[in-house]
N, C-alpha and C positions, 0 to 999 in steps of 0.2 A: 540432572543435567550431565550429559556426556559430550562436552565440547572439546575441540582441539585434540582429537584422538585419531587413531588410524583404523577405525571400524570400516569394514567394507561390506559390499552387498546391498541388499534392499532393506528397508525397515520392516521388521517382522510383523505379520498380521496379528499376533497375540497382543500387541500393544493396544489394539482396538478393544480389548476386553477389560482394560484397566480403567480406573477412575482418575485419570491424570488431570491435573490442573495446569501443568506446565510440561512441555516437551522441548528441550533444548539440545539439538544435535548439530549445532553450527561447527564449521571448520572440520568436518569429517569428509574430506574431499574424495574419499573412496566409496562413499554412499552414493548409489545410483538408482536409476529407475524413475518411475513417475511418482507424483504426489499420491500417496496411498488413499484409497477410498475409505478405509477404516477410520481415518481421522474424523469422518462425519459421525462416528459412534462415540465420540468423546464430548458429551454435553457439558462437562465441567471445565473444559480446557479454556484457560485464560491467556496463556502465553505459548506461542508456537514459533520456534526459531529453527529453520532449516537452511539458514544462509551458509554460503561457502561450501556447499555440497555439490554433487554432480547430478542433480535432478534434471529430468527432461520432461517434455510433454506440456500439456496445457494445465491451467489452473482449474481443477474440477469444481463441479457444483456443490460438493459436500460442505463447503464453507458456510453455506446458508444455514446449516444445522448448528453451527458453533456460536450460539447466541450470547455466550459469556466471553467470547474471545476479546481480549483487550489489546494484545500486542501480537502482530504478525510480521515476521521477517523471512522473506524468501529470496533475499538478494543474492546476487552472484551465483546464479544457476543458469541453465540453458533452457528456459521455458519458451513455449510457443503460444500463439493465439493471443486473444485479447483478454482484458480484465472482465470477469463475469459481472453482469448487471446485478446479480443477487448480493453483491457486497453491501448494498444499501440495507440489507436485513441485519447486518452486524451492528446493532445499536449500542453495544458496549465497547466497540473498537476505539481505542485511544491513539494507537500508533500503527502505521503500516509502512514497511520498507520493502521496496521492490526494485532496487537499483540493479543495473547490469543483469537483467533477466532475459531481455530479448522480446518482451511483450510488445504487442502491436495494438492497433485500434485506437479508439477514443478513451479518454478518461471519463468514466461514468459520472454524470452530474450528481447522482445520489450519494456517491462516495464522499464528496467534499462537504455534504450537508449532514453527515452523521452527527448525532447529538453529543457524542463524547469525544469525537476525533480532535486530537491536539496536534498531531504531526503526521505528515505524509511525505514520503520521499520516493519518487518514481524516476529519478534521474537516469540518464544513459540507457534509454530504451528506444523504441520506435513508435511512440505514441503520436497520433495525428489528431487533426481536428481542433476545434476551438477549446479554450479553457472556459468552462461554464461554472460560475459561482451562483449559488442560489440567492434569492432575494430575502431570505429569512434573516432577521437581525439576531445577534447574540451568539454567533458561532464561537465555540471554544478553540478553533483552529489557531495554533501559534506558529506552525512551520509548514510552508508549502514549497517543496523542492521538486521541480520538474525540468531541470536543465538538460540539455543534450538530447532532445527529442525532436519531433517534427510538428509541434503545435503551431496552429495558424490562427488568423483572425486578430481581433483587437483585444486589448486588456479589458475585462469586464468592469463596468462602473459599479456593479453590485458588490465590489470589494468593501464598500462602506459598512456592510453587515458583519464584516470579519474584524471587529475592533481589537481582538486579542492577538492578531498577527504580529509576530516579532521578526520573522525571517521569510522572505520570498525570493526564490532563486529560479529564474526562468530563462537564463541565458542560453544561447545556442539553439534557438528555435526560430520559427518564421513568423513571429508575432508582428503586427503592423499597427499603424494608426498612432493616436496620441494617448498619453497616459491620462486617465480620468482624474479630475480634481477631487473626486470622492475618496481618493486614497488618503486624504488628510484626516479621515475618520479613524485611521489606523494609527492612533497616537503612540502605541507601544512599539512601532516598527523600529528595528535596530539594523536590519540588513535588507536592502532592496537592490 
């Protein structure tokens, strides 16, 4: 981990030749460039934290190769484009933080139904469209934070399958309709 330092430039290509399980470069605000393609060559990577750097560009398709990735934090960067649909291949993903990145498009439905996902925070972006929760029961998701986006539509009744939810923050969106009574199935809810 090399966090909270003053490293500058881009991430060196030689990192892609290592057998890293964790790469923590957060709060190196002088690191710039795009998310490097060589990250896809790190099959053992479990933690990737590139938050609070100066990365730009879109989120590349290389994340589909990171099948052991458990924690992903790309927050507070200047990213463009939408969330890739291939995130649903990240079956080991437990937490994803993409706040203040500038991402657009819809929140892929497959992302919220990942079998290990416990926390997702995509607040303060430009996400649009409806919030789609799968109908599969037994989701381990405990935290869903998507405030300050442009989400539309009604709140999904399928929330009843997310019985482990403790925190849901969806303020400052354009959601409409009534709240479903199925939210009563979320008996562990502490913040809504």
